[in-house]
N, C-alpha and C positions, 0 to 999 in steps of 0.2 A: 782644247781637246781635238784629237784627230777624228775623222769620220769613223775609223775603225773602233776607236775607244767608245764613241757614242753608240755604235751598233752593239758593242758588248754590253754596255750599261742597259740599253733598252732590252736586250735579250734576257739578261739576268732579271730585270724587272718583270717581264712577261712570265717567265717561268716561276718566279716567286709568287706572283699574283694568282697563278693557277694551282700551285702546289702548297703554298703557305709554309714552306720549309726551306732549309738551306739548299742551295743549288749546287749540284755536283759538276765537276769538270766535264765528265762524259755527257751530261745533259746539255751543257752549253755547246760542246763540240758537235753533238748530233743536231741541235737546232741550227747552228751556223754552218753546218756541213764542212767542218774543218778537223784537223788533227788535235788530239788532246794535248800534245806537246805545245802546239801553237797557242792553245787556250791558256795553258799554264803560264807561258811567257807574258801574255797580255794581263792576266790576273795579277801578276807581280807588279806590273806597271800601274794598274788601277789601285792596288793596295798602297803603293808608294805615294799616290796622290790623295790617299785617304778617302777614296770613293767606295771601297769595299773592305770588308773584313774577310781575309783569306786564310784559311787553316788547311794546310796540306792534308789530304786524305779525308777531310771532314766536309768541306764545302765552302760556299761563298754566301755572304750576306751583304746587302747594300748598306752603307752608312747613311746617316740622315742627309748628308750632302749629296751622296751618290743617288739616293732615292729621289731627291728633289730634281737633280739634273736629268735623271731618267724620265721623270714625269713631264718635264719641259720638252723633251724630245718627242715623247708620245703626244703631248699637246699640239706641237707643230705638225706632226704627221696627220693627226686626225682633223685638225682645222683645214689643212690643205686638201684633204679628201672631201670635206664639206664644200669647199670652194670649187673644186673640180667638178663635182656633181651638180651643185645648185647653180653655179654661175657660168660654167663652161659646158655643162650638159654632157659630161662623160657618164658612162654607165658605171654602176657600182662595182663591176668586175674589172674595170680598167684602171682604177685610181691608185691601187696599192703601190705598184712599182714606181709610179711617178712621184707619189708622196714620199717614198723611200729616198728619193733624191732631194726633194724640197725640204725635208725635215732637218737638213744640216745647215740651213741658212742661219746665220748667227744673230741677226738683228732682232732684239726683243721688241723694239719699237714697231717694226714691221708686223710681227706676229700679233702684238696687242691691237694694232690698228685693223689687222685682218679679222681678229676676233670680233671687234666692234662692228666692222663692216658686215659681217655675217649674222649679226644680231645675237652674239654670245651664245652659240649653240652648246648644248650639253651632251650631245651624242653625235657620232660620225655616221656616214651612210650605212654602216653595218650594224649600228645599234650599240657600238662600244662607247663608254663614257669619255668625255673630253675633260682633262684636268683644267681647272681655272688658273688664273695668273699666279695663285699661291700654291698650286698643286693639289687643291681640294677636289675630290671626285664625288659626284652624286651617284650613288649606287642604286640600281633598280632591282626590286625583288623579281626574280625570274626563275623559271624551270625549263628543263629541256622538254621538247615536245614528246620525247620517248617516255617521260615520266608521267604523262597524262593517262587517264583511264578512259574507257569507252564513255561516250556521251558528254565528256568534258570539252569546254571551248576555251581557246586561248587566242590572244592577239600576238602576232609575231613581233618581237622587240629586239631581235638580234640574231647573229649567227656565230657559232663556235668556229667553224671553218670558213675563212674568208678567201679561199682560193678562187681563182677565176673559173675553174671547172665547176665548182659547187654553185657559185653565184649564177652562172649561165644555166645550170640545171633548174635553179629556183625560178629564174626568169621564164624559162620554157614552160614551167608549170604555174606561172602567175602567182608565185609566192614572194611577197615583198614585206618590208617593214610596214606594220599596220594591218597586214592581212588577217582576217578572222578565220581561224582554223578549228573545225569541229572534228573530234575523233569519233568516227562512226563505229569502227570495229578494230580490235587488236588481236592479231593472230597469236595463239599460245605457242605455236611451233617455232616461229622465227621472229616474233614480236614486230612484224611488219604492221603498218597501220593503213586502214582505209579512212581517208579524211575528206571533208568537204571544204573547199576553199574557192573563193571567187565564183560561187554558183555552180561549180562542177565537182565531181567525185574523182579522187585520185588515190591510187595505192602507192605508198612509199615504203622503202626499206627502213629497218631499225637504224641503219647507219645514217640515213638522211635525218630521221627524227632525232637522233642523238647529236645533231649539229645545228638544231634550230632552237633558239630560246623563245619562250612565250610567257605571257602574263595571263593568268587564268581570269576569266570574266564570269 
């Protein structure tokens, strides 16, 4: 498979995981920042390799083979993110672009040894689950912080937005994986939250709260 084909498979996998439905050509084009016509050409190639089921004007579904390959790409990406953070001490806002390059390494032996070297982690530095060698994913029950009510407390277990800008914002406000977040007040007007985290009180917008995953305690 080419790097481009792998990127398309991974993109279809991510969109499917969040929507749970067939993926439209336009959705793929928007995610990959390319033209719909270019997407159509690639989808035909992937369909010929039996990696997707492509129905014109209806959408795309990954085949069992395509889904497994996509999970293996995601597995490599997230393992490399763990390595970069835990062993090379990159910050969590720096690793995505580097892992985008490393995820195309073909050696399964290397990736499996990397997995063992890291202690077989189940989550990456952003709280996203890492598929195991067979593609199995352990899902964690979680809610968005925006869904919590006043006086509820949650532990930060992941982020919906893993952009560098968002992660830097969280660092500035000392919000990390494992942070205990207590909702003090919730404004009826704009749904902004006053929260207590790390021993200090912070007001955050609904947009921020809608991009933070927590587990209620």
